[in-house]
N, C-alpha and C positions, 0 to 999 in steps of 0.2 A: 229314622233320624239318631241322630247322635243324642247319649244318654247330658244334660248339662250338668258343666262342672261342676267341680268341690271349686271351691272357693273361699282366699284364708289370706292373712294377711302379707304380702312377703316385705315390708321395712316399711320401718316407722322414723320422721326426723320433726324438730320442733322448733320456736325460735320464743327465745328468750330478751323484752327488752333487757340495752344494763344496767338500767337504775334499778338500786337495792330502798325497800321501805323495810329500817330494821326495828324490831318491838319498840326502839327509846322514842322511835319518831311518831309510834301512832294514838300514843299513851296523851302528845300534849294536845290536839284534837278530842281525842273521845275519850281524855279519864280513864284510861282505863290500866294497870299495869304490869306493863311488861312479862313478868314469871306470869302473872296468872293471860299473860296472853297467849304464850307457851305451853301453858299446863291446859286451855284447851283448846290450843287447835293440832298444838305440833311444828307449825315454821315458825323459822327462827329470820324470816324475812318475806315480803312479797317484791316481783317484780313491778314496775311502773314503765307505761309505755311512756316515751316522751313527747310532746304535742304534734309533731310532724309527722310520727308514728300511725299509722291508721289500721284498724283487725286487718284490711286486704294488704294491707306489708307485711302483718307479721305472721299470717297465713302462708302468703305467698312464699317466702320465706324454710316457710318449716316445709312448703309443696318441696321446696328447688335443694332439702337438706332429703328428703326420704325419696327423692325422685335418683339421688347419688346411690344411696344405702342400697336403692334397688336395682344400679347396673341401668335407668329407663332413661329416655328422654320428654322429656315435657310434652309430644310429636306422639309418642304412647299412649298414652289417658288418654279415652271415650270418653269420662266421666270422671268429674268432679262436684262433688258433692261437699259443703260448707254448716255446717252447724255453730250457729252464735244467739247470742241476745243480743247484742249491741253491735250491730251492724254499718258499718257506714252510714250509708242512709236509707232508708227505707224502697229508694228504687236509684237504679237498677241492685240486681242481687250485688252481695258482697264478692259469690264467685263466681258473679262474667270478671269483676277487675280480678279477682283475683287468674283467673283464664288470662289473662292478656295481661297480669305484671309478669307468669310463668314460661309466655309462648304454649301453650296450649291449644290450640288450633281447632285439635279435631277434637276439644271434647267436649260435650254439653256440663251444663254446669246451672246450680243452680240453689238456694240455700235453706234449710229446713232449723226449724226455729221450736227448739222441745228440753230448752233453757238446760238443767245439768245431766239430763238425760239425752240433747242433742246428738251426742258424736254413736251409742247406738242403735237409735232413731237413723241415721242416714248411713248409716256402713248394714244397718237391713235394707235400706233402700238401697244401698250399693250392691249387694249380697244379689239379691234378687233380680238385680238389672243386668250384671253381669253371665248372672245364670238363665236371660229369658230369650239368649236369639236372637238377639239383632245386632252384633258385631262389635260389641264392647269388648273388649279383653283387662282393658287397668284401666282402674279406677281413684283416687284421690279423694278418700276421706278427710277429712281439717276440723278440726274442734278449736274456736279461738274467740277468745273473749277478752274487754278492754274494758274492763270493770271499775277504773281508777276517773274512767270521765262523766264514773254516773254517780258511786258508791258516796254520798256526804262522806267528811269525813271526823263529822261529830257524832256520827252514829255510831255506838261499841256494838253493836252487832254486827251491822258491815263492815265496817273497815277493818277489822280486824281477822278477816276472811277474805274480801273480794281482790282480788290484784288483775295485772294482764300478759299475755303468754297466748301461745299459739303449738300444735301436737297437730301431724299429716301421716295417712296411715296408706302407704301402699296396695291396694288388694287385687287381685287377681289368682287363675288357678297355680291352684297345689294338688300334691297327688294323689288317691286314694285314700278315705281316713283319715284324712285334715281337712283344714280348713274349720266353719264356722258349722256347730251342727244346729239345727231348726233352730229357732232364736222365736219366745213368743214374748211380746210387748203388749203394755194395759195402762194405762193412762186414770185417771182420778182430778179431774178441774173442782175438786169443791176446796181446796183450798188458796188459788192461784189468788188471793188480794193477798195472803199471810207473805209472798216478797214481791214485792209492785217495782218492773221499771215503769213509771210515767211517760216518757221521752226516749227518744233516737238518736242515734246519730254522733259517730266515732270523730 
């Protein structure tokens, strides 16, 4: 039996909405000084999706860009894992919508919901899957959020932080002594109520 291949990141791609919400626009609702916002998070503006843009639209564009960077077609993908806490809807998975949008007809598709750790969990799943010997060679791992649909603009803690965008990474075989090292992840659910989104759907 051949040894399991080393798996690493072959390419990345992103998609940012065109609309930028500046520091000057945020305080109107949140009551926060623009200078305070910059000192707090160092972000001069945040991207906001248009009403007709769903999480799947942003994710699909990020995957297309990553595939182009990798020099691969969508048909080469055997796996598509999407990490999000703001899916298009609760069913079907947003990954299935992205699969259809990019034409990844051979890819298995699933969502991972692990909040800010989502990409790490998704990448770990993809790495182990590609090493399992079931035939999949390349995977797209996508992180996407459309928090502007959920963040209360009057909530000073949330409005200055959360925005919209997507990033995709193409994972695949890499030379020996490169790629992902063994990864150990953990979970602590005791603070689950500290950051809560009680509804879904973009």
